[in-house]
N, C-alpha and C positions, 0 to 999 in steps of 0.2 A: 401960142399961149392961149388965144381966144378959144380955139377948138378944145383944148384941154379943160379950160374953165367951163365951157358949155357942157362938155361930157360929164364933168363932176356935178354940175347943177342938175342934169337930167337923170343921173344914176339913181337917186332915191325913187324917182317916179317909175323907172324901169323895174326896180327891185320890189316895189310895193304895188305894182299895177294889179288891177282886178281882172279876173278871168270869168267869163260867163260859161256855164255848162248846164247839162241836164242831169239830174240825179237818177241813176239807174239801179242803185243797190244800197241796202242798209245792212251793214255787218252787225252792228250793235248800236247802242245809244249815241256813241261818240265817233263812229267811223262810217263813212259813206263812200260810195263809188259814183263817180261822175263820168259822163261822156262828153269829151271835148270835140272841137272841130276835127275833121279828118277821121272820125270814128275811133278816137283814141280814148281808152278808159284810164282813169286815174283814181287811186284810193286816197281819201283825205281823212286825216285824224283831226277832229275838231279841236281848235285851240281853246285853252283856258277852262275846259270842263272835263271831268272824268265821271263816266256813268258806270253803274253797276255792271259787272260782267254778266253775260247771258246766264251763267249757272248760279248767280247770286239772286237773292230776293230782289224784285223790282227790275232785274235785268231785262226781262222780256217787255216790261212796261216801258222802260226807257227806249228800247228799240222801236216799239210801236209809236211812242210819242214822236220820235225823230221821223219815222216813216210818215206819220200823219201830217207833219209839218212840211216835208220837202220831197217825198218820193214822187218821181215822174214830173217834177217841176223844174223850172229854170231857176238857177241860183247864181250869185256872184261870189267869188271867193278871192282872198288874198293869202298867198302862202307866206307863213312866218318862219318856218323852220322845217327840219326833217327829224323824225323820231328815230329811236335806235333800231327800228325795223325797216327803215328806209321810206316810210310813208311820209307824204307831205303833211305837215301840220298847217291848218288853214283856218282863217276866220271866214265863216260862211254867212252870207246875207240873203234874205228872200223877202217876198212880199213888201217891196218898196223900202228896204232898209232894216227889217227885223234881223237882229243878230242871233243866230241859231243857238249858240252856246248860252247866251243870256236867257233865252226862252226856255231852254231845258232846265236851267238852274231855278228860274222863277216858278216853274211847274213842279219842282221837287223831284226831278228825275236824274239829277246829277249833282256832283260836288264841284264847288269852285276849286280848280286845280291851282291853288295858291303857290305851289312850288314853281310853277311855270307861268304865272300871271301876276302882273302888278295892278290889275284893275280891281281895286277895293270895292267898287260898286257891285261886282259880282258876289263878293262876300256878304254885302248887305242884302242882296237878293236871296242868297242862301239862308241867311238868318230869318228873313221874312217867311220863306217857304217852310223852314223848320218850325218857327213859332206857330204857323197856321196848319202844321201837320199835313202838308201837301205831299203827294207822291210817296217817295221812300221814307219821308220823315214821319209817316204813320207808324213805322217800326221803331220802337224805343231802343232797339239794339242794332240799329243800322251800322254796317261795317263799310268803311270806305273801300273803294276798289283797290287802292294801293295796299291797304292792309290785307285784303282778301288775297291778292296776288302773292304777297309776301308769305302768307300762311300756306298757300298752295305750293310755293317753291320749297318751303321748309318741310312740308309733308312728303313731297317727292324725294327730297334729299334723304329724309329719314327712312323712307321705303327702300331706296337704293342701298343705304348703309345696312339696313336690316337684312336685305337679300345677300349682300356680301358676307355678313357674319354667318348666315345660314350656309352659304356655299363653303366657307372656310371650315365650319364645323363638320361638314360632310366629308371633307378630305382626310 
């Protein structure tokens, strides 16, 4: 019984333990690749933030900001989940405890991903960045990445449908 109780008490620490790694790649503003012990690479999707896609206005700026903050540096991260693409979703910390997602939002290079976050402080940081017209908030017509991706999917679906109609008309 004591062993079971001890295991249950330690489980949260095992689940939420921090890992140290070196950042070796930046895919976009909210996705990095790290090098773990044993020369193992791991792709991390940053928790609680969604940055503009590379093809969106400010997408390259968000990628550069993230790169300037953590590329080739040691970070600590805690995995919180897996996304639908199998990437680890993680909270990433650097420079003695700076939370990367918060820094991105404060600088105006990402949206608080409120659908996947309960941290209302990030929403306040976003409002401050927006009020101060920082980063992407300089654009009065800024489109959230989730709306951008939805539009891209709809356009692709419409193109496929149009192509099918054209093929049927040729028969």
